[in-house]
C-alpha positions, 0 to 999 in steps of 0.5 A: 571623930569616930564617925569621921574615921568610919566615913573615911574608911568606908570611902577608902575601902570603896575606892579600893574595891572599885579599882580592884573590881574593874581590874577583875572585870577586865580579867586582870586576875593576879593573885595580889589583886584577888587578895586585895579585893577580898580583904578590902571587901571584908573591911568595907562590910565591917565599916559599912556595918558601923556606918549603918549603926551610927546613922540608923535613925537617919536611915529609918527616916529615909525609909518612911514618909514624914507623915505616914507609917508606910514605907517611903517610895524611895525604899520601895524603888531601891528594894525592887531595883536590887531584887531584880538585879539580884534575880537576873544575876543568879539566873545567869541572864546578866552573865553577858554583862559580867563577861563583857570585860573579857574583850580587854584580856589578851590571854597572855602574861597570866591573864585568863583566856576564854574558851576553856570550858566545855559542856558534855552532851549526848545525842542519838544514843537510842539509834544504831550507828558508829559511836563518835565523839565530837569536840567543838571549841569556839573562839572569843568572836563566837562567844555568844553563838549557838552551835548546830552539828549535822551530817549533810550531803554534797548539796548541803542537805541534812542527812542526820542531825547530831546536835541542836541548841537546847531551847531553855539553855541560859547564859552564853553557849559553851564549847561542846563535847558531843557523844553521838552515833552516826548511821550515814555511810562514808564519805559524808560531810560534817557541818558545824553551824554558828548562829549569833543572833540570826547571823549564821556561819557554816564550816564543813569538812568531809569524813572519808572513813569511820575507822577508829581514830582521831580526825580534824576534818574542817580547815579553820583558817580565819574562822570563829572556831578554834578546833573541831575534832572527831574521835571515832570509837573502836 
């Protein structure tokens, strides 16, 4: 009877964890769902421990061939598979898979909206020029797109490079807050390029003055950018 109770408890906890896990994956992060997922996760661990204890002899038989003392192929396959998945998860390589569920979140009614985290970077700090801070925020359509920011002339030729993708960055590229210096005399054009696996889109806006203040030089109608803000320091 005890084994039946434990087995049924494991099955019920697993079913509840599956449902709450799917809801969390599609970013339905209400407080009640998070609490339920944590509580049933702890219950699942406890019941699974009892289940392993009660079936230890069978598990030992699964892990060893009947006529040999070495580990069975099955336990080696399982161990390698889980080790690879764990490594890919810890190194953020599988982050796009984990974050794919965001497409089901509308950003309303308490649901989380993508695009609120920023990575702070610096460039051209060893150069003379006007101190400027650029804030570039992408929308969900550009989640995996890399950013490049340049100062260009009227012929779209690069005059100054302000920011390029870091070669060894992991996971989806973040929104950007960039502290930099601009040497080019006004007027000039700021160009923000989105590169989504080789598919590039450019957004440009003219900077007419480098007087202290906050500017939004780029018109973003039907764009994959939420906003581009340029703050010129005093």
